[in-house]
C-alpha positions as a Markdown table, in Angstrom:
| # | Residue | x | y | z |
|---|---|---|---|---|
| 1 | Met | -0.1 | -0.1 | -0.1 |
| 2 | Glu | 1.6 | 3.4 | -0.9 |
| 3 | Leu | 1.5 | 6.0 | 1.8 |
| 4 | Lys | -0.9 | 8.7 | 1.6 |
| 5 | Leu | 0.3 | 12.2 | 2.0 |
| 6 | Thr | -0.5 | 15.6 | 2.1 |
| 7 | Arg | 3.1 | 17.5 | 2.6 |
| 8 | Pro | 6.7 | 15.5 | 1.8 |
| 9 | Ile | 8.1 | 12.8 | 4.1 |
| 10 | Ile | 11.6 | 12.3 | 4.9 |
| 11 | Phe | 12.9 | 8.8 | 5.9 |
| 12 | Phe | 16.3 | 8.9 | 7.0 |
| 13 | Asp | 19.0 | 7.1 | 8.9 |
| 14 | Leu | 22.4 | 7.6 | 10.6 |
| 15 | Glu | 25.8 | 5.8 | 11.3 |
| 16 | Thr | 27.4 | 7.2 | 14.1 |
| 17 | Thr | 30.4 | 7.3 | 16.2 |
| 18 | Gly | 28.4 | 5.9 | 18.7 |
| 19 | Val | 24.9 | 6.0 | 20.8 |
| 20 | Asp | 25.3 | 8.8 | 23.0 |
| 21 | Thr | 22.6 | 11.3 | 21.2 |
| 22 | Ser | 24.1 | 14.5 | 23.0 |
| 23 | Arg | 28.3 | 13.9 | 22.2 |
| 24 | Asp | 28.4 | 11.7 | 19.4 |
| 25 | Arg | 28.2 | 12.3 | 15.6 |
| 26 | Ile | 26.9 | 11.5 | 12.3 |
| 27 | Val | 29.5 | 9.7 | 9.9 |
| 28 | Glu | 26.4 | 8.9 | 7.2 |
| 29 | Ile | 23.1 | 10.4 | 6.3 |
| 30 | Ser | 20.6 | 8.5 | 3.7 |
| 31 | Leu | 17.6 | 10.6 | 3.2 |
| 32 | Val | 14.9 | 9.1 | 1.1 |
| 33 | Lys | 12.0 | 11.8 | 0.5 |
| 34 | Val | 8.6 | 10.6 | -0.5 |
| 35 | Met | 6.5 | 13.6 | -2.5 |
| 36 | Pro | 2.5 | 13.4 | -2.1 |
| 37 | Asp | 2.3 | 12.3 | -5.8 |
| 38 | Gly | 5.0 | 9.2 | -4.5 |
| 39 | Glu | 8.4 | 10.7 | -6.4 |
| 40 | Thr | 11.2 | 9.7 | -4.4 |
| 41 | Ile | 14.6 | 11.3 | -4.3 |
| 42 | Ile | 17.2 | 9.8 | -2.2 |
| 43 | Lys | 20.6 | 11.6 | -0.7 |
| 44 | Thr | 23.1 | 10.1 | 1.0 |
| 45 | Arg | 26.4 | 10.6 | 2.1 |
| 46 | Lys | 29.3 | 10.2 | 4.0 |
| 47 | Ile | 30.0 | 13.1 | 7.1 |
| 48 | Asn | 33.4 | 13.8 | 8.6 |
| 49 | Pro | 32.3 | 13.7 | 12.0 |
| 50 | Thr | 35.8 | 15.3 | 13.1 |
| 51 | Ile | 36.5 | 12.8 | 15.6 |
| 52 | Pro | 38.1 | 9.4 | 15.5 |
| 53 | Ile | 35.1 | 6.3 | 14.7 |
| 54 | Pro | 35.5 | 4.0 | 17.7 |
| 55 | Lys | 36.3 | 0.5 | 16.2 |
| 56 | Glu | 33.3 | -1.1 | 18.5 |
| 57 | Ala | 31.3 | 1.9 | 15.6 |
| 58 | Thr | 33.3 | 0.7 | 12.9 |
| 59 | Glu | 32.2 | -2.9 | 13.5 |
| 60 | Ile | 28.8 | -2.2 | 12.7 |
| 61 | His | 28.5 | 0.0 | 10.1 |
| 62 | His | 31.6 | -0.8 | 8.7 |
| 63 | Ile | 33.1 | 2.8 | 7.8 |
| 64 | Thr | 36.4 | 4.1 | 8.9 |
| 65 | Asp | 38.3 | 7.2 | 9.4 |
| 66 | Asp | 40.1 | 6.7 | 6.1 |
| 67 | Asp | 36.5 | 6.3 | 4.5 |
| 68 | Val | 35.7 | 10.3 | 5.8 |
| 69 | Arg | 38.8 | 11.9 | 5.9 |
| 70 | Asp | 37.7 | 13.6 | 2.6 |
| 71 | Gln | 34.0 | 14.1 | 3.2 |
| 72 | Pro | 32.7 | 17.5 | 4.2 |
| 73 | Thr | 31.7 | 17.8 | 8.1 |
| 74 | Phe | 28.1 | 18.6 | 9.0 |
| 75 | Arg | 28.6 | 22.3 | 9.7 |
| 76 | Gln | 29.6 | 21.7 | 5.7 |
| 77 | Val | 26.1 | 20.5 | 4.6 |
| 78 | Ala | 24.2 | 21.9 | 7.3 |
| 79 | Lys | 22.3 | 24.5 | 5.3 |
| 80 | Ser | 21.7 | 22.3 | 2.2 |
| 81 | Leu | 20.1 | 19.9 | 4.7 |
| 82 | Lys | 17.8 | 22.2 | 6.6 |
| 83 | Glu | 16.6 | 23.3 | 3.2 |
| 84 | Phe | 16.0 | 19.7 | 1.3 |
| 85 | Met | 14.0 | 18.8 | 4.7 |
| 86 | Glu | 11.9 | 22.2 | 4.9 |
| 87 | Gly | 8.5 | 21.6 | 5.1 |
| 88 | Cys | 8.7 | 17.8 | 5.3 |
| 89 | Asp | 7.5 | 15.1 | 7.9 |
| 90 | Phe | 9.6 | 12.3 | 9.0 |
| 91 | Gly | 10.1 | 9.2 | 9.7 |
| 92 | Gly | 12.6 | 6.5 | 10.4 |
| 93 | Phe | 13.4 | 3.0 | 12.3 |
| 94 | Asn | 14.0 | 4.1 | 16.3 |
| 95 | Ser | 14.5 | 7.5 | 15.0 |
| 96 | Asn | 12.2 | 9.1 | 17.5 |
| 97 | Arg | 14.8 | 8.1 | 20.2 |
| 98 | Phe | 18.2 | 8.5 | 18.5 |
| 99 | Asp | 18.1 | 9.3 | 14.8 |
| 100 | Leu | 16.2 | 12.5 | 15.5 |
| 101 | Pro | 18.0 | 13.9 | 18.2 |
| 102 | Val | 21.3 | 13.4 | 17.0 |
| 103 | Leu | 20.2 | 14.8 | 14.1 |
| 104 | Val | 19.1 | 17.8 | 16.0 |
| 105 | Glu | 21.9 | 17.8 | 17.7 |
| 106 | Glu | 24.4 | 18.2 | 14.7 |
| 107 | Phe | 22.6 | 21.1 | 13.5 |
| 108 | Met | 22.6 | 23.0 | 16.7 |
| 109 | Arg | 26.2 | 22.4 | 16.4 |
| 110 | Ala | 27.2 | 23.9 | 13.2 |
| 111 | Gly | 24.9 | 27.0 | 14.3 |
| 112 | Val | 21.9 | 26.1 | 12.1 |
| 113 | Asp | 18.4 | 26.8 | 13.7 |
| 114 | Val | 15.9 | 24.4 | 12.6 |
| 115 | Asp | 12.7 | 23.9 | 14.1 |
| 116 | Phe | 11.1 | 20.8 | 13.1 |
| 117 | Arg | 8.1 | 21.0 | 16.2 |
| 118 | Asn | 5.7 | 21.3 | 13.9 |
| 119 | Arg | 6.3 | 18.1 | 12.0 |
| 120 | Arg | 5.2 | 14.8 | 12.7 |
| 121 | Tyr | 7.4 | 11.6 | 13.2 |
| 122 | Ile | 6.9 | 8.1 | 12.1 |
| 123 | Asp | 8.9 | 5.7 | 14.3 |
| 124 | Val | 8.3 | 2.3 | 11.9 |
| 125 | Gln | 9.8 | 0.4 | 14.9 |
| 126 | Asn | 7.5 | 1.9 | 17.6 |
| 127 | Ile | 4.8 | 0.4 | 15.1 |
| 128 | Phe | 6.5 | -3.0 | 15.0 |
| 129 | His | 7.2 | -3.4 | 18.6 |
| 130 | Lys | 3.5 | -2.5 | 19.3 |
| 131 | Lys | 2.6 | -5.1 | 16.6 |
| 132 | Glu | 4.9 | -7.6 | 16.3 |
| 133 | Glu | 8.6 | -7.0 | 18.7 |
| 134 | Arg | 11.2 | -7.4 | 16.3 |
| 135 | Thr | 14.1 | -5.9 | 14.7 |
| 136 | Leu | 14.6 | -4.0 | 11.8 |
| 137 | Val | 16.3 | -7.0 | 9.9 |
| 138 | Ala | 13.8 | -9.3 | 11.3 |
| 139 | Ala | 10.8 | -6.9 | 10.3 |
| 140 | Tyr | 12.0 | -6.7 | 6.8 |
| 141 | Arg | 11.9 | -10.7 | 6.8 |
| 142 | Phe | 8.5 | -10.7 | 8.4 |
| 143 | Tyr | 7.3 | -7.6 | 6.6 |
| 144 | Cys | 8.6 | -7.9 | 3.2 |
| 145 | Asp | 9.5 | -11.4 | 3.0 |
| 146 | Lys | 12.9 | -10.6 | 2.0 |
| 147 | Asp | 16.6 | -10.9 | 3.4 |
| 148 | Leu | 17.8 | -7.2 | 4.4 |
| 149 | Glu | 21.1 | -7.2 | 2.3 |
| 150 | Ala | 23.9 | -4.6 | 3.8 |
| 151 | Ala | 22.5 | -4.2 | 7.1 |
| 152 | His | 23.5 | -1.0 | 8.6 |
| 153 | Ser | 24.2 | 0.9 | 5.7 |
| 154 | Ala | 22.7 | 4.2 | 5.9 |
| 155 | Glu | 20.7 | 3.7 | 2.4 |
| 156 | Ala | 20.1 | 0.2 | 2.9 |
| 157 | Asp | 18.6 | 0.6 | 6.1 |
| 158 | Thr | 16.2 | 3.3 | 4.9 |
| 159 | Leu | 14.8 | 2.0 | 2.1 |
| 160 | Ala | 14.0 | -1.2 | 4.0 |
| 161 | Thr | 12.2 | 1.4 | 7.0 |
| 162 | Tyr | 9.9 | 3.1 | 3.8 |
| 163 | Glu | 9.2 | -0.6 | 2.4 |
| 164 | Val | 8.1 | -1.9 | 5.9 |
| 165 | Leu | 6.0 | 1.0 | 6.6 |
| 166 | Lys | 4.1 | 0.4 | 3.7 |
| 167 | Ala | 3.7 | -3.4 | 4.1 |
| 168 | Gln | 2.8 | -2.5 | 7.8 |
| 169 | Leu | -0.6 | -0.6 | 6.3 |
| 170 | Asp | -1.0 | -3.4 | 3.7 |
| 171 | Lys | -1.0 | -5.7 | 6.8 |
| 172 | Tyr | -3.0 | -3.9 | 9.5 |
| 173 | Pro | -6.5 | -2.9 | 8.2 |
| 174 | Asp | -6.7 | -1.1 | 11.6 |
| 175 | Leu | -3.5 | 1.0 | 11.0 |
| 176 | Glu | -4.6 | 4.0 | 9.6 |
| 177 | Asn | -2.9 | 5.4 | 6.3 |
| 178 | Asp | -2.7 | 8.6 | 7.5 |
| 179 | Val | 0.9 | 10.4 | 8.3 |
| 180 | Glu | -0.8 | 12.4 | 11.5 |
| 181 | Ala | -2.5 | 9.0 | 13.1 |
| 182 | Leu | 0.7 | 7.0 | 12.4 |
| 183 | Ala | 2.9 | 9.8 | 14.1 |
| 184 | Lys | 0.4 | 9.5 | 16.8 |
| 185 | Phe | 0.1 | 5.6 | 17.0 |
| 186 | Ser | 4.5 | 5.3 | 16.5 |
| 187 | Ser | 5.1 | 8.0 | 19.2 |
| 188 | Arg | 5.8 | 6.5 | 22.7 |
| 189 | Gly | 4.7 | 9.8 | 24.6 |
| 190 | Glu | 5.1 | 13.4 | 23.3 |
| 191 | Ser | 7.9 | 15.4 | 24.7 |
| 192 | Ala | 8.8 | 18.8 | 24.5 |
| 193 | Asp | 12.7 | 18.1 | 23.6 |
| 194 | Phe | 13.8 | 15.2 | 21.5 |
| 195 | Ala | 15.8 | 13.6 | 23.8 |
| 196 | Gly | 12.7 | 13.0 | 26.0 |
| 197 | Arg | 13.8 | 14.7 | 29.1 |
| 198 | Ile | 11.2 | 17.4 | 29.1 |
| 199 | Gly | 7.3 | 16.3 | 28.9 |
| 200 | Tyr | 4.0 | 17.2 | 28.9 |
| 201 | Asn | 1.4 | 16.7 | 31.7 |
| 202 | Asp | -2.6 | 16.3 | 30.8 |
| 203 | Lys | -2.5 | 20.1 | 30.9 |
| 204 | Gly | -0.2 | 20.7 | 28.3 |
| 205 | Glu | 2.5 | 22.1 | 30.8 |
| 206 | Glu | 6.1 | 20.9 | 30.6 |
| 207 | Ile | 7.4 | 18.4 | 32.9 |
| 208 | Phe | 10.4 | 17.1 | 34.0 |
| 209 | Thr | 10.6 | 13.0 | 32.8 |
| 210 | Phe | 13.8 | 12.5 | 35.2 |
| 211 | Gly | 15.6 | 13.1 | 38.7 |
| 212 | Lys | 14.3 | 14.3 | 41.8 |
| 213 | Tyr | 11.8 | 16.8 | 40.0 |
| 214 | Lys | 10.0 | 14.3 | 38.3 |
| 215 | Gly | 6.6 | 14.7 | 37.2 |
| 216 | Gln | 6.7 | 18.9 | 38.2 |
| 217 | Thr | 6.7 | 21.4 | 36.1 |
| 218 | Val | 9.4 | 23.1 | 34.5 |
| 219 | Glu | 8.5 | 26.5 | 35.5 |
| 220 | Lys | 7.4 | 26.1 | 39.5 |
| 221 | Val | 10.9 | 24.1 | 39.5 |
| 222 | Phe | 13.0 | 27.2 | 38.2 |
| 223 | Ala | 10.8 | 29.6 | 40.2 |
| 224 | Ala | 11.2 | 27.6 | 43.4 |
| 225 | Glu | 15.0 | 26.6 | 42.7 |
| 226 | Pro | 16.6 | 28.9 | 40.1 |
| 227 | Gly | 19.5 | 26.8 | 40.3 |
| 228 | Tyr | 18.6 | 24.2 | 39.1 |
| 229 | Tyr | 18.3 | 25.7 | 34.9 |
| 230 | Asp | 22.1 | 26.5 | 35.7 |
| 231 | Trp | 23.0 | 23.1 | 37.1 |
| 232 | Met | 21.2 | 22.2 | 33.9 |
| 233 | Met | 22.6 | 24.3 | 31.4 |
| 234 | Asn | 26.1 | 23.6 | 32.9 |
| 235 | Gly | 25.3 | 19.8 | 32.5 |
| 236 | Asp | 26.1 | 17.1 | 30.0 |
| 237 | Phe | 22.7 | 17.6 | 28.5 |
| 238 | Pro | 21.8 | 17.8 | 24.8 |
| 239 | Gln | 21.5 | 21.5 | 23.4 |
| 240 | Tyr | 18.3 | 21.4 | 21.9 |
| 241 | Thr | 16.9 | 20.4 | 25.8 |
| 242 | Lys | 19.0 | 23.4 | 26.6 |
| 243 | Lys | 17.2 | 25.2 | 24.2 |
| 244 | Val | 13.8 | 24.4 | 25.5 |
| 245 | Ile | 14.4 | 25.1 | 29.1 |
| 246 | Thr | 15.6 | 28.2 | 28.2 |
| 247 | Glu | 12.5 | 29.4 | 26.4 |
| 248 | Ile | 10.8 | 28.2 | 29.1 |
| 249 | Arg | 12.7 | 30.4 | 31.9 |
| 250 | Leu | 12.2 | 33.0 | 29.3 |
| 251 | Arg | 8.5 | 32.7 | 28.9 |
| 252 | Ala | 7.9 | 32.5 | 32.6 |
| 253 | Lys | 10.1 | 36.0 | 33.3 |
| 254 | Lys | 7.4 | 38.0 | 30.9 |
| 255 | Phe | 4.5 | 37.5 | 33.3 |
């Protein structure tokens, strides 16, 4: 079943130097932009992360320091990537928890301001886990009846993810063929930041999802203990999380 679209959606996958969404860098990015008329535009390229690629990471995606030495840095391609992504929704496999936070951090590190808050995000892994509990390789075999060649190649994983989603729509009649509905179904809970440190309560207020103030509103915590904001800003938190709490703090000061 083809995906019903009212605006373009980009399926994407990243290969990185590791799994820390705050510190690790992209070494390869693949984007499959699907237009409402079904046209697909594929862009895949390696990225120089400007830091050594650990052996453990290379063993997974087979990308070495030599492979990226002469490739552009993310800073050099950030503006063109932002333009390519303008006005698009996003789809991926485990993208809400990993790929998206890493991508946003790279944009912020490059000094390119992106606002993805009004986009919709379909995480195919979450649909899969809610329905079957499998990995991408198993998902591809389960839904598409094919073995995933070149697994952990960004382009192969990205194309497989898009194909799996279309097969999921064929398999599950109750899965609505609508990007907004799929985004809601594949979400594991809304968050104000992509790292999931700031969530929402039933009143729509931003709350902490971790630590000693878990469940309490960010605004009230900062009002009662201003030093907590400073602790977070100086701590090992993603840059986008810091941006979100700064916006909340500045908003509160206006009243």
